[in-house]
PQR file with spaces between the fields and no chain letter, atoms N, CA, C, O and H, PARSE charges and radii, in Angstrom:
ATOM       1  N    MET     1     -10.393  -67.002   10.572 -0.4000 1.5000
ATOM       2  CA   MET     1     -10.830  -67.343   11.816 -0.0000 2.0000
ATOM       3  C    MET     1     -10.911  -68.926   11.666  0.5500 1.7000
ATOM       4  O    MET     1     -11.331  -69.456   10.638 -0.5500 1.4000
ATOM       5  N    THR     2     -10.410  -69.738   12.944 -0.4000 1.5000
ATOM       6  CA   THR     2     -10.485  -70.930   13.075 -0.0000 2.0000
ATOM       7  C    THR     2     -11.938  -71.262   13.611  0.5500 1.7000
ATOM       8  O    THR     2     -12.693  -70.364   13.983 -0.5500 1.4000
ATOM       9  H    THR     2     -10.070  -69.307   13.779  0.4000 1.0000
ATOM      10  N    SER     3     -12.271  -72.534   13.629 -0.4000 1.5000
ATOM      11  CA   SER     3     -13.512  -73.198   14.046 -0.0000 2.0000
ATOM      12  C    SER     3     -13.512  -72.854   15.638  0.5500 1.7000
ATOM      13  O    SER     3     -14.527  -72.467   16.216 -0.5500 1.4000
ATOM      14  H    SER     3     -11.658  -73.264   13.326  0.4000 1.0000
ATOM      15  N    GLU     4     -12.323  -73.030   16.245 -0.4000 1.5000
ATOM      16  CA   GLU     4     -12.259  -72.640   17.721 -0.0000 2.0000
ATOM      17  C    GLU     4     -12.507  -71.056   18.187  0.5500 1.7000
ATOM      18  O    GLU     4     -13.123  -70.667   19.180 -0.5500 1.4000
ATOM      19  H    GLU     4     -11.498  -73.344   15.776  0.4000 1.0000
ATOM      20  N    GLU     5     -11.925  -70.366   17.296 -0.4000 1.5000
ATOM      21  CA   GLU     5     -12.056  -68.730   17.294 -0.0000 2.0000
ATOM      22  C    GLU     5     -13.548  -68.462   17.148  0.5500 1.7000
ATOM      23  O    GLU     5     -14.181  -67.698   17.877 -0.5500 1.4000
ATOM      24  H    GLU     5     -11.426  -70.682   16.489  0.4000 1.0000
ATOM      25  N    GLU     6     -14.069  -69.198   16.090 -0.4000 1.5000
ATOM      26  CA   GLU     6     -15.557  -68.940   15.881 -0.0000 2.0000
ATOM      27  C    GLU     6     -16.579  -69.278   16.849  0.5500 1.7000
ATOM      28  O    GLU     6     -17.644  -68.712   17.095 -0.5500 1.4000
ATOM      29  H    GLU     6     -13.555  -69.819   15.498  0.4000 1.0000
ATOM      30  N    ALA     7     -16.042  -70.318   17.353 -0.4000 1.5000
ATOM      31  CA   ALA     7     -16.975  -70.758   18.974 -0.0000 2.0000
ATOM      32  C    ALA     7     -16.767  -69.746   19.961  0.5500 1.7000
ATOM      33  O    ALA     7     -17.683  -69.267   20.630 -0.5500 1.4000
ATOM      34  H    ALA     7     -15.177  -70.778   17.153  0.4000 1.0000
ATOM      35  N    TYR     8     -15.465  -69.391   20.062 -0.4000 1.5000
ATOM      36  CA   TYR     8     -15.104  -68.304   21.127 -0.0000 2.0000
ATOM      37  C    TYR     8     -15.966  -66.975   20.938  0.5500 1.7000
ATOM      38  O    TYR     8     -16.593  -66.484   21.876 -0.5500 1.4000
ATOM      39  H    TYR     8     -14.721  -69.779   19.519  0.4000 1.0000
ATOM      40  N    PHE     9     -15.955  -66.510   19.847 -0.4000 1.5000
ATOM      41  CA   PHE     9     -16.547  -65.160   19.460 -0.0000 2.0000
ATOM      42  C    PHE     9     -17.994  -65.292   19.665  0.5500 1.7000
ATOM      43  O    PHE     9     -18.567  -64.261   20.019 -0.5500 1.4000
ATOM      44  H    PHE     9     -15.445  -66.909   19.084  0.4000 1.0000
ATOM      45  N    PHE    10     -18.761  -66.443   19.502 -0.4000 1.5000
ATOM      46  CA   PHE    10     -20.065  -66.222   19.615 -0.0000 2.0000
ATOM      47  C    PHE    10     -20.414  -66.651   20.936  0.5500 1.7000
ATOM      48  O    PHE    10     -21.566  -67.009   21.184 -0.5500 1.4000
ATOM      49  H    PHE    10     -18.295  -67.280   19.214  0.4000 1.0000
ATOM      50  N    THR    11     -19.580  -66.644   21.737 -0.4000 1.5000
ATOM      51  CA   THR    11     -19.732  -66.882   23.275 -0.0000 2.0000
ATOM      52  C    THR    11     -19.925  -65.510   23.888  0.5500 1.7000
ATOM      53  O    THR    11     -19.155  -64.589   23.615 -0.5500 1.4000
ATOM      54  H    THR    11     -18.644  -66.353   21.536  0.4000 1.0000
ATOM      55  N    GLU    12     -21.076  -65.351   24.815 -0.4000 1.5000
ATOM      56  CA   GLU    12     -21.299  -64.045   25.472 -0.0000 2.0000
ATOM      57  C    GLU    12     -20.292  -63.552   26.036  0.5500 1.7000
ATOM      58  O    GLU    12     -19.773  -64.354   26.812 -0.5500 1.4000
ATOM      59  H    GLU    12     -21.702  -66.099   25.037  0.4000 1.0000
ATOM      60  N    GLY    13     -19.710  -62.419   25.971 -0.4000 1.5000
ATOM      61  CA   GLY    13     -18.685  -61.473   26.640 -0.0000 2.0000
ATOM      62  C    GLY    13     -17.348  -61.728   25.977  0.5500 1.7000
ATOM      63  O    GLY    13     -16.349  -61.199   26.464 -0.5500 1.4000
ATOM      64  H    GLY    13     -20.132  -61.767   25.341  0.4000 1.0000
ATOM      65  N    ALA    14     -17.245  -62.545   24.842 -0.4000 1.5000
ATOM      66  CA   ALA    14     -16.010  -62.636   24.155 -0.0000 2.0000
ATOM      67  C    ALA    14     -15.715  -61.546   23.271  0.5500 1.7000
ATOM      68  O    ALA    14     -16.515  -61.131   22.432 -0.5500 1.4000
ATOM      69  H    ALA    14     -18.056  -62.975   24.447  0.4000 1.0000
ATOM      70  N    THR    15     -14.361  -60.999   23.493 -0.4000 1.5000
ATOM      71  CA   THR    15     -14.101  -59.681   22.759 -0.0000 2.0000
ATOM      72  C    THR    15     -12.517  -59.834   22.518  0.5500 1.7000
ATOM      73  O    THR    15     -11.863  -60.660   23.154 -0.5500 1.4000
ATOM      74  H    THR    15     -13.711  -61.336   24.174  0.4000 1.0000
ATOM      75  N    THR    16     -11.958  -58.999   21.576 -0.4000 1.5000
ATOM      76  CA   THR    16     -10.713  -58.759   21.407 -0.0000 2.0000
ATOM      77  C    THR    16     -10.508  -57.306   22.019  0.5500 1.7000
ATOM      78  O    THR    16      -9.359  -56.865   21.980 -0.5500 1.4000
ATOM      79  H    THR    16     -12.490  -58.328   21.059  0.4000 1.0000
ATOM      80  N    LYS    17     -11.525  -56.503   22.593 -0.4000 1.5000
ATOM      81  CA   LYS    17     -11.319  -55.193   23.192 -0.0000 2.0000
ATOM      82  C    LYS    17     -10.822  -55.398   24.668  0.5500 1.7000
ATOM      83  O    LYS    17     -10.993  -56.407   25.353 -0.5500 1.4000
ATOM      84  H    LYS    17     -12.458  -56.861   22.624  0.4000 1.0000
ATOM      85  N    ASN    18     -10.224  -54.336   24.992 -0.4000 1.5000
ATOM      86  CA   ASN    18      -9.864  -54.297   26.381 -0.0000 2.0000
ATOM      87  C    ASN    18     -10.531  -53.339   27.221  0.5500 1.7000
ATOM      88  O    ASN    18      -9.950  -52.611   28.026 -0.5500 1.4000
ATOM      89  H    ASN    18     -10.085  -53.517   24.436  0.4000 1.0000
ATOM      90  N    HIS    19     -11.792  -53.364   27.005 -0.4000 1.5000
ATOM      91  CA   HIS    19     -12.851  -52.170   27.363 -0.0000 2.0000
ATOM      92  C    HIS    19     -14.078  -53.021   27.958  0.5500 1.7000
ATOM      93  O    HIS    19     -14.418  -54.067   27.406 -0.5500 1.4000
ATOM      94  H    HIS    19     -12.264  -53.955   26.351  0.4000 1.0000
ATOM      95  N    PRO    20     -14.693  -52.564   29.037 -0.5600 1.5000
ATOM      96  CA   PRO    20     -15.812  -52.993   29.495  0.2800 2.0000
ATOM      97  C    PRO    20     -16.912  -52.982   28.572  0.5500 1.7000
ATOM      98  O    PRO    20     -16.721  -52.172   27.665 -0.5500 1.4000
ATOM      99  N    GLN    21     -18.057  -53.641   28.490 -0.4000 1.5000
ATOM     100  CA   GLN    21     -19.256  -53.547   27.710 -0.0000 2.0000
ATOM     101  C    GLN    21     -19.034  -53.927   26.324  0.5500 1.7000
ATOM     102  O    GLN    21     -19.729  -53.451   25.428 -0.5500 1.4000
ATOM     103  H    GLN    21     -18.212  -54.299   29.226  0.4000 1.0000
ATOM     104  N    HIS    22     -18.022  -54.832   26.082 -0.4000 1.5000
ATOM     105  CA   HIS    22     -17.889  -55.383   24.759 -0.0000 2.0000
ATOM     106  C    HIS    22     -17.993  -56.768   24.919  0.5500 1.7000
ATOM     107  O    HIS    22     -17.897  -57.311   26.019 -0.5500 1.4000
ATOM     108  H    HIS    22     -17.457  -55.219   26.811  0.4000 1.0000
ATOM     109  N    GLY    23     -18.235  -57.524   23.586 -0.4000 1.5000
ATOM     110  CA   GLY    23     -18.424  -58.807   23.588 -0.0000 2.0000
ATOM     111  C    GLY    23     -19.746  -59.475   23.619  0.5500 1.7000
ATOM     112  O    GLY    23     -19.899  -60.613   24.062 -0.5500 1.4000
ATOM     113  H    GLY    23     -18.313  -57.083   22.692  0.4000 1.0000
ATOM     114  N    LEU    24     -20.870  -58.608   23.052 -0.4000 1.5000
ATOM     115  CA   LEU    24     -22.254  -58.855   23.101 -0.0000 2.0000
ATOM     116  C    LEU    24     -22.726  -58.937   21.592  0.5500 1.7000
ATOM     117  O    LEU    24     -23.601  -59.723   21.229 -0.5500 1.4000
ATOM     118  H    LEU    24     -20.746  -57.683   22.692  0.4000 1.0000
ATOM     119  N    GLY    25     -22.109  -58.109   20.791 -0.4000 1.5000
ATOM     120  CA   GLY    25     -22.536  -58.131   19.292 -0.0000 2.0000
ATOM     121  C    GLY    25     -22.893  -59.509   18.595  0.5500 1.7000
ATOM     122  O    GLY    25     -24.056  -59.774   18.290 -0.5500 1.4000
ATOM     123  H    GLY    25     -21.398  -57.471   21.085  0.4000 1.0000
ATOM     124  N    LEU    26     -21.935  -60.293   18.382 -0.4000 1.5000
ATOM     125  CA   LEU    26     -22.316  -61.482   17.904 -0.0000 2.0000
ATOM     126  C    LEU    26     -23.055  -62.483   18.388  0.5500 1.7000
ATOM     127  O    LEU    26     -23.549  -63.333   17.646 -0.5500 1.4000
ATOM     128  H    LEU    26     -20.991  -60.077   18.631  0.4000 1.0000
ATOM     129  N    THR    27     -23.219  -62.479   19.817 -0.4000 1.5000
ATOM     130  CA   THR    27     -24.129  -63.326   20.555 -0.0000 2.0000
ATOM     131  C    THR    27     -25.583  -62.699   20.012  0.5500 1.7000
ATOM     132  O    THR    27     -26.480  -63.398   19.542 -0.5500 1.4000
ATOM     133  H    THR    27     -22.818  -61.789   20.419  0.4000 1.0000
ATOM     134  N    ILE    28     -25.644  -61.176   20.176 -0.4000 1.5000
ATOM     135  CA   ILE    28     -26.959  -60.730   19.918 -0.0000 2.0000
ATOM     136  C    ILE    28     -27.492  -61.026   18.385  0.5500 1.7000
ATOM     137  O    ILE    28     -28.641  -61.343   18.077 -0.5500 1.4000
ATOM     138  H    ILE    28     -24.915  -60.608   20.557  0.4000 1.0000
ATOM     139  N    MET    29     -26.387  -60.847   17.519 -0.4000 1.5000
ATOM     140  CA   MET    29     -26.633  -61.040   16.279 -0.0000 2.0000
ATOM     141  C    MET    29     -27.193  -62.459   15.781  0.5500 1.7000
ATOM     142  O    MET    29     -28.039  -62.667   14.912 -0.5500 1.4000
ATOM     143  H    MET    29     -25.454  -60.590   17.770  0.4000 1.0000
ATOM     144  N    GLN    30     -26.541  -63.306   16.512 -0.4000 1.5000
ATOM     145  CA   GLN    30     -26.962  -64.863   16.372 -0.0000 2.0000
ATOM     146  C    GLN    30     -28.496  -65.274   16.884  0.5500 1.7000
ATOM     147  O    GLN    30     -29.249  -66.103   16.372 -0.5500 1.4000
ATOM     148  H    GLN    30     -25.853  -63.137   17.218  0.4000 1.0000
ATOM     149  N    HIS    31     -28.681  -64.581   17.849 -0.4000 1.5000
ATOM     150  CA   HIS    31     -29.979  -64.811   18.785 -0.0000 2.0000
ATOM     151  C    HIS    31     -30.943  -64.173   17.710  0.5500 1.7000
ATOM     152  O    HIS    31     -31.977  -64.798   17.472 -0.5500 1.4000
ATOM     153  H    HIS    31     -28.070  -63.908   18.265  0.4000 1.0000
ATOM     154  N    ALA    32     -30.703  -62.952   17.013 -0.4000 1.5000
ATOM     155  CA   ALA    32     -31.771  -62.222   16.437 -0.0000 2.0000
ATOM     156  C    ALA    32     -32.101  -63.015   15.150  0.5500 1.7000
ATOM     157  O    ALA    32     -33.246  -63.174   14.728 -0.5500 1.4000
ATOM     158  H    ALA    32     -29.863  -62.444   17.206  0.4000 1.0000
ATOM     159  N    LEU    33     -30.832  -63.558   14.493 -0.4000 1.5000
ATOM     160  CA   LEU    33     -30.938  -64.294   13.280 -0.0000 2.0000
ATOM     161  C    LEU    33     -31.813  -65.573   13.542  0.5500 1.7000
ATOM     162  O    LEU    33     -32.600  -65.952   12.674 -0.5500 1.4000
ATOM     163  H    LEU    33     -29.902  -63.429   14.835  0.4000 1.0000
ATOM     164  N    SER    34     -31.692  -66.182   14.631 -0.4000 1.5000
ATOM     165  CA   SER    34     -32.448  -67.303   15.012 -0.0000 2.0000
ATOM     166  C    SER    34     -33.755  -67.096   15.063  0.5500 1.7000
ATOM     167  O    SER    34     -34.530  -67.934   14.601 -0.5500 1.4000
ATOM     168  H    SER    34     -31.054  -65.875   15.336  0.4000 1.0000
ATOM     169  N    GLN    35     -34.144  -66.057   15.578 -0.4000 1.5000
ATOM     170  CA   GLN    35     -35.508  -65.490   15.845 -0.0000 2.0000
ATOM     171  C    GLN    35     -36.219  -65.057   14.584  0.5500 1.7000
ATOM     172  O    GLN    35     -37.447  -65.108   14.507 -0.5500 1.4000
ATOM     173  H    GLN    35     -33.515  -65.376   15.952  0.4000 1.0000
ATOM     174  N    LEU    36     -35.438  -64.623   13.575 -0.4000 1.5000
ATOM     175  CA   LEU    36     -36.046  -64.161   12.205 -0.0000 2.0000
ATOM     176  C    LEU    36     -35.833  -65.133   11.168  0.5500 1.7000
ATOM     177  O    LEU    36     -36.126  -64.899    9.996 -0.5500 1.4000
ATOM     178  H    LEU    36     -34.441  -64.582   13.637  0.4000 1.0000
ATOM     179  N    GLY    37     -35.314  -66.257   11.575 -0.4000 1.5000
ATOM     180  CA   GLY    37     -35.159  -67.208   10.376 -0.0000 2.0000
ATOM     181  C    GLY    37     -33.865  -66.830    9.313  0.5500 1.7000
ATOM     182  O    GLY    37     -33.728  -67.303    8.185 -0.5500 1.4000
ATOM     183  H    GLY    37     -35.076  -66.448   12.527  0.4000 1.0000
ATOM     184  N    GLY    38     -33.042  -65.944    9.919 -0.4000 1.5000
ATOM     185  CA   GLY    38     -31.846  -65.607    9.114 -0.0000 2.0000
ATOM     186  C    GLY    38     -30.697  -66.613    9.140  0.5500 1.7000
ATOM     187  O    GLY    38     -30.677  -67.630    9.832 -0.5500 1.4000
ATOM     188  H    GLY    38     -33.153  -65.559   10.836  0.4000 1.0000
ATOM     189  N    GLU    39     -29.770  -66.219    8.326 -0.4000 1.5000
ATOM     190  CA   GLU    39     -28.488  -66.978    8.357 -0.0000 2.0000
ATOM     191  C    GLU    39     -27.206  -66.174    8.207  0.5500 1.7000
ATOM     192  O    GLU    39     -27.235  -65.163    7.506 -0.5500 1.4000
ATOM     193  H    GLU    39     -29.786  -65.393    7.763  0.4000 1.0000
ATOM     194  N    TRP    40     -26.278  -66.483    8.709 -0.4000 1.5000
ATOM     195  CA   TRP    40     -24.972  -65.735    8.354 -0.0000 2.0000
ATOM     196  C    TRP    40     -23.860  -66.682    7.763  0.5500 1.7000
ATOM     197  O    TRP    40     -23.771  -67.901    7.905 -0.5500 1.4000
ATOM     198  H    TRP    40     -26.255  -67.305    9.278  0.4000 1.0000
ATOM     199  N    TYR    41     -23.111  -65.907    7.132 -0.4000 1.5000
ATOM     200  CA   TYR    41     -21.999  -66.553    6.421 -0.0000 2.0000
ATOM     201  C    TYR    41     -20.804  -65.916    6.434  0.5500 1.7000
ATOM     202  O    TYR    41     -20.744  -64.698    6.270 -0.5500 1.4000
ATOM     203  H    TYR    41     -23.184  -64.917    7.017  0.4000 1.0000
ATOM     204  N    ARG    42     -19.667  -66.710    6.641 -0.4000 1.5000
ATOM     205  CA   ARG    42     -18.339  -66.264    6.907 -0.0000 2.0000
ATOM     206  C    ARG    42     -17.123  -66.496    5.777  0.5500 1.7000
ATOM     207  O    ARG    42     -16.773  -67.571    5.290 -0.5500 1.4000
ATOM     208  H    ARG    42     -19.715  -67.700    6.775  0.4000 1.0000
ATOM     209  N    THR    43     -16.739  -65.544    5.586 -0.4000 1.5000
ATOM     210  CA   THR    43     -15.553  -65.348    4.565 -0.0000 2.0000
ATOM     211  C    THR    43     -14.284  -64.983    5.021  0.5500 1.7000
ATOM     212  O    THR    43     -14.095  -63.827    5.399 -0.5500 1.4000
ATOM     213  H    THR    43     -17.024  -64.671    5.981  0.4000 1.0000
ATOM     214  N    ASP    44     -13.246  -65.946    5.040 -0.4000 1.5000
ATOM     215  CA   ASP    44     -11.896  -65.597    5.525 -0.0000 2.0000
ATOM     216  C    ASP    44     -11.259  -64.808    4.460  0.5500 1.7000
ATOM     217  O    ASP    44     -11.384  -65.141    3.281 -0.5500 1.4000
ATOM     218  H    ASP    44     -13.399  -66.886    4.734  0.4000 1.0000
ATOM     219  N    ARG    45     -10.602  -63.809    4.809 -0.4000 1.5000
ATOM     220  CA   ARG    45      -9.638  -62.936    3.691 -0.0000 2.0000
ATOM     221  C    ARG    45      -8.402  -62.816    4.490  0.5500 1.7000
ATOM     222  O    ARG    45      -8.178  -63.095    5.668 -0.5500 1.4000
ATOM     223  H    ARG    45     -10.500  -63.539    5.767  0.4000 1.0000
ATOM     224  N    LEU    46      -7.508  -62.235    3.370 -0.4000 1.5000
ATOM     225  CA   LEU    46      -6.280  -61.934    4.130 -0.0000 2.0000
ATOM     226  C    LEU    46      -6.229  -60.824    5.095  0.5500 1.7000
ATOM     227  O    LEU    46      -5.343  -60.760    5.947 -0.5500 1.4000
ATOM     228  H    LEU    46      -7.690  -62.008    2.413  0.4000 1.0000
ATOM     229  N    GLU    47      -7.313  -59.810    4.956 -0.4000 1.5000
ATOM     230  CA   GLU    47      -7.372  -58.688    5.842 -0.0000 2.0000
ATOM     231  C    GLU    47      -8.031  -59.092    7.233  0.5500 1.7000
ATOM     232  O    GLU    47      -7.835  -58.486    8.286 -0.5500 1.4000
ATOM     233  H    GLU    47      -8.033  -59.862    4.264  0.4000 1.0000
ATOM     234  N    GLY    48      -8.915  -60.309    7.062 -0.4000 1.5000
ATOM     235  CA   GLY    48      -9.581  -60.466    8.269 -0.0000 2.0000
ATOM     236  C    GLY    48     -10.759  -61.346    7.810  0.5500 1.7000
ATOM     237  O    GLY    48     -10.811  -61.836    6.682 -0.5500 1.4000
ATOM     238  H    GLY    48      -9.075  -60.802    6.207  0.4000 1.0000
ATOM     239  N    THR    49     -11.639  -61.503    8.695 -0.4000 1.5000
ATOM     240  CA   THR    49     -13.059  -62.075    8.295 -0.0000 2.0000
ATOM     241  C    THR    49     -14.026  -61.140    8.095  0.5500 1.7000
ATOM     242  O    THR    49     -14.130  -60.025    8.605 -0.5500 1.4000
ATOM     243  H    THR    49     -11.596  -61.105    9.611  0.4000 1.0000
ATOM     244  N    CYS    50     -14.852  -61.794    7.164 -0.4000 1.5000
ATOM     245  CA   CYS    50     -15.988  -60.855    6.704 -0.0000 2.0000
ATOM     246  C    CYS    50     -17.253  -61.693    7.016  0.5500 1.7000
ATOM     247  O    CYS    50     -17.247  -62.889    6.724 -0.5500 1.4000
ATOM     248  H    CYS    50     -14.767  -62.700    6.750  0.4000 1.0000
ATOM     249  N    MET    51     -18.349  -61.119    7.601 -0.4000 1.5000
ATOM     250  CA   MET    51     -19.526  -61.818    7.895 -0.0000 2.0000
ATOM     251  C    MET    51     -20.808  -61.210    7.291  0.5500 1.7000
ATOM     252  O    MET    51     -21.210  -60.096    7.625 -0.5500 1.4000
ATOM     253  H    MET    51     -18.354  -60.147    7.838  0.4000 1.0000
ATOM     254  N    THR    52     -21.360  -61.903    6.488 -0.4000 1.5000
ATOM     255  CA   THR    52     -22.607  -61.504    5.841 -0.0000 2.0000
ATOM     256  C    THR    52     -23.871  -62.244    6.402  0.5500 1.7000
ATOM     257  O    THR    52     -23.884  -63.469    6.527 -0.5500 1.4000
ATOM     258  H    THR    52     -21.033  -62.809    6.217  0.4000 1.0000
ATOM     259  N    ILE    53     -24.885  -61.480    6.718 -0.4000 1.5000
ATOM     260  CA   ILE    53     -26.084  -61.913    7.264 -0.0000 2.0000
ATOM     261  C    ILE    53     -27.156  -61.774    6.191  0.5500 1.7000
ATOM     262  O    ILE    53     -27.088  -60.938    5.291 -0.5500 1.4000
ATOM     263  H    ILE    53     -24.875  -60.485    6.616  0.4000 1.0000
ATOM     264  N    ALA    54     -28.124  -62.623    6.340 -0.4000 1.5000
ATOM     265  CA   ALA    54     -29.134  -62.551    5.326 -0.0000 2.0000
ATOM     266  C    ALA    54     -30.328  -62.906    6.248  0.5500 1.7000
ATOM     267  O    ALA    54     -30.312  -63.852    7.036 -0.5500 1.4000
ATOM     268  H    ALA    54     -28.178  -63.303    7.071  0.4000 1.0000
ATOM     269  N    ILE    55     -31.525  -61.919    6.045 -0.4000 1.5000
ATOM     270  CA   ILE    55     -32.733  -61.974    6.816 -0.0000 2.0000
ATOM     271  C    ILE    55     -33.829  -61.991    5.648  0.5500 1.7000
ATOM     272  O    ILE    55     -33.840  -61.280    4.643 -0.5500 1.4000
ATOM     273  H    ILE    55     -31.538  -61.150    5.405  0.4000 1.0000
ATOM     274  N    PRO    56     -34.637  -62.856    5.980 -0.5600 1.5000
ATOM     275  CA   PRO    56     -35.842  -63.061    4.933  0.2800 2.0000
ATOM     276  C    PRO    56     -36.573  -61.685    5.058  0.5500 1.7000
ATOM     277  O    PRO    56     -36.765  -61.108    6.128 -0.5500 1.4000
ATOM     278  N    LYS    57     -36.949  -61.243    3.854 -0.4000 1.5000
ATOM     279  CA   LYS    57     -37.956  -60.091    3.887 -0.0000 2.0000
ATOM     280  C    LYS    57     -39.235  -60.308    4.211  0.5500 1.7000
ATOM     281  O    LYS    57     -39.869  -59.462    4.843 -0.5500 1.4000
ATOM     282  H    LYS    57     -36.794  -61.712    2.985  0.4000 1.0000
ATOM     283  N    ASN    58     -39.862  -61.664    3.750 -0.4000 1.5000
ATOM     284  CA   ASN    58     -41.359  -61.712    3.958 -0.0000 2.0000
ATOM     285  C    ASN    58     -41.337  -63.017    4.610  0.5500 1.7000
ATOM     286  O    ASN    58     -41.224  -64.037    3.929 -0.5500 1.4000
ATOM     287  H    ASN    58     -39.347  -62.351    3.237  0.4000 1.0000
ATOM     288  N    ASN    59     -41.447  -63.061    5.985 -0.4000 1.5000
ATOM     289  CA   ASN    59     -41.368  -64.250    6.598 -0.0000 2.0000
ATOM     290  C    ASN    59     -42.936  -63.910    7.533  0.5500 1.7000
ATOM     291  O    ASN    59     -43.134  -62.989    8.326 -0.5500 1.4000
ATOM     292  H    ASN    59     -41.539  -62.233    6.538  0.4000 1.0000
ATOM     293  N    PRO    60     -43.847  -64.954    7.121 -0.5600 1.5000
ATOM     294  CA   PRO    60     -45.089  -64.770    7.850  0.2800 2.0000
ATOM     295  C    PRO    60     -45.155  -65.014    9.233  0.5500 1.7000
ATOM     296  O    PRO    60     -46.105  -64.591    9.892 -0.5500 1.4000
ATOM     297  N    GLU    61     -44.252  -65.645    9.726 -0.4000 1.5000
ATOM     298  CA   GLU    61     -44.187  -65.927   11.231 -0.0000 2.0000
ATOM     299  C    GLU    61     -43.867  -64.647   12.005  0.5500 1.7000
ATOM     300  O    GLU    61     -44.266  -64.467   13.156 -0.5500 1.4000
ATOM     301  H    GLU    61     -43.481  -65.989    9.191  0.4000 1.0000
ATOM     302  N    HIS    62     -43.076  -63.704   11.274 -0.4000 1.5000
ATOM     303  CA   HIS    62     -42.737  -62.637   11.965 -0.0000 2.0000
ATOM     304  C    HIS    62     -43.347  -61.283   11.372  0.5500 1.7000
ATOM     305  O    HIS    62     -42.694  -60.243   11.445 -0.5500 1.4000
ATOM     306  H    HIS    62     -42.752  -63.850   10.339  0.4000 1.0000
ATOM     307  N    THR    63     -44.402  -61.312   10.881 -0.4000 1.5000
ATOM     308  CA   THR    63     -45.139  -59.937   10.507 -0.0000 2.0000
ATOM     309  C    THR    63     -46.409  -59.877   11.429  0.5500 1.7000
ATOM     310  O    THR    63     -46.954  -60.810   12.019 -0.5500 1.4000
ATOM     311  H    THR    63     -44.933  -62.158   10.822  0.4000 1.0000
ATOM     312  N    THR    64     -46.737  -58.568   11.406 -0.4000 1.5000
ATOM     313  CA   THR    64     -47.906  -58.019   12.337 -0.0000 2.0000
ATOM     314  C    THR    64     -49.128  -58.346   11.601  0.5500 1.7000
ATOM     315  O    THR    64     -49.069  -58.540   10.387 -0.5500 1.4000
ATOM     316  H    THR    64     -46.295  -57.811   10.927  0.4000 1.0000
ATOM     317  N    ALA    65     -50.343  -58.429   12.312 -0.4000 1.5000
ATOM     318  CA   ALA    65     -51.558  -58.605   11.851 -0.0000 2.0000
ATOM     319  C    ALA    65     -51.738  -57.457   10.693  0.5500 1.7000
ATOM     320  O    ALA    65     -52.143  -57.767    9.572 -0.5500 1.4000
ATOM     321  H    ALA    65     -50.390  -58.272   13.298  0.4000 1.0000
ATOM     322  N    GLU    66     -51.403  -56.096   11.051 -0.4000 1.5000
ATOM     323  CA   GLU    66     -51.584  -54.984   10.139 -0.0000 2.0000
ATOM     324  C    GLU    66     -50.915  -55.347    8.754  0.5500 1.7000
ATOM     325  O    GLU    66     -51.480  -55.218    7.669 -0.5500 1.4000
ATOM     326  H    GLU    66     -51.074  -55.845   11.962  0.4000 1.0000
ATOM     327  N    GLU    67     -49.565  -55.844    8.952 -0.4000 1.5000
ATOM     328  CA   GLU    67     -48.762  -56.008    7.864 -0.0000 2.0000
ATOM     329  C    GLU    67     -49.468  -57.046    6.966  0.5500 1.7000
ATOM     330  O    GLU    67     -49.548  -56.901    5.746 -0.5500 1.4000
ATOM     331  H    GLU    67     -49.105  -55.949    9.834  0.4000 1.0000
ATOM     332  N    ARG    68     -49.991  -58.134    7.655 -0.4000 1.5000
ATOM     333  CA   ARG    68     -50.765  -59.197    6.776 -0.0000 2.0000
ATOM     334  C    ARG    68     -51.813  -58.818    6.012  0.5500 1.7000
ATOM     335  O    ARG    68     -52.059  -59.313    4.912 -0.5500 1.4000
ATOM     336  H    ARG    68     -49.926  -58.252    8.646  0.4000 1.0000
ATOM     337  N    GLU    69     -52.496  -57.900    6.577 -0.4000 1.5000
ATOM     338  CA   GLU    69     -53.792  -57.323    6.139 -0.0000 2.0000
ATOM     339  C    GLU    69     -53.466  -56.326    4.888  0.5500 1.7000
ATOM     340  O    GLU    69     -54.230  -56.314    3.923 -0.5500 1.4000
ATOM     341  H    GLU    69     -52.297  -57.499    7.471  0.4000 1.0000
ATOM     342  N    ASN    70     -52.409  -55.561    4.928 -0.4000 1.5000
ATOM     343  CA   ASN    70     -51.980  -54.599    3.912 -0.0000 2.0000
ATOM     344  C    ASN    70     -51.328  -55.348    2.947  0.5500 1.7000
ATOM     345  O    ASN    70     -51.159  -54.746    1.887 -0.5500 1.4000
ATOM     346  H    ASN    70     -51.789  -55.571    5.712  0.4000 1.0000
ATOM     347  N    HIS    71     -50.910  -56.488    3.001 -0.4000 1.5000
ATOM     348  CA   HIS    71     -50.105  -57.463    2.023 -0.0000 2.0000
ATOM     349  C    HIS    71     -51.149  -58.012    1.018  0.5500 1.7000
ATOM     350  O    HIS    71     -50.878  -58.119   -0.178 -0.5500 1.4000
ATOM     351  H    HIS    71     -51.047  -56.977    3.862  0.4000 1.0000
ATOM     352  N    ASP    72     -52.370  -58.361    1.547 -0.4000 1.5000
ATOM     353  CA   ASP    72     -53.572  -59.140    0.766 -0.0000 2.0000
ATOM     354  C    ASP    72     -54.179  -58.213   -0.232  0.5500 1.7000
ATOM     355  O    ASP    72     -55.111  -58.593   -0.941 -0.5500 1.4000
ATOM     356  H    ASP    72     -52.590  -58.275    2.518  0.4000 1.0000
C-alpha cells in the first residue's frame, strides 16, 4: 500500500467494493483508536497489507468510576 493509497483508504467512503454501505471501517477504526489512545501499524506483504491495532488495556482516562473503585 502506498502512502497515497493509505490516505485514500482512511477517507470516509473509500472502498474497493462495488456495493453501497462500504468504506467506513478504517475511518471508524482510526477515530476509535484516537479516542482510546491506541495506535495502528501497517505491514506490507506480498499477499497484501496487514494492519495491527494496539489499544491500551488500562487507560485511566477511559475507565468508569466503578472500574476505578474496583481497581484500588
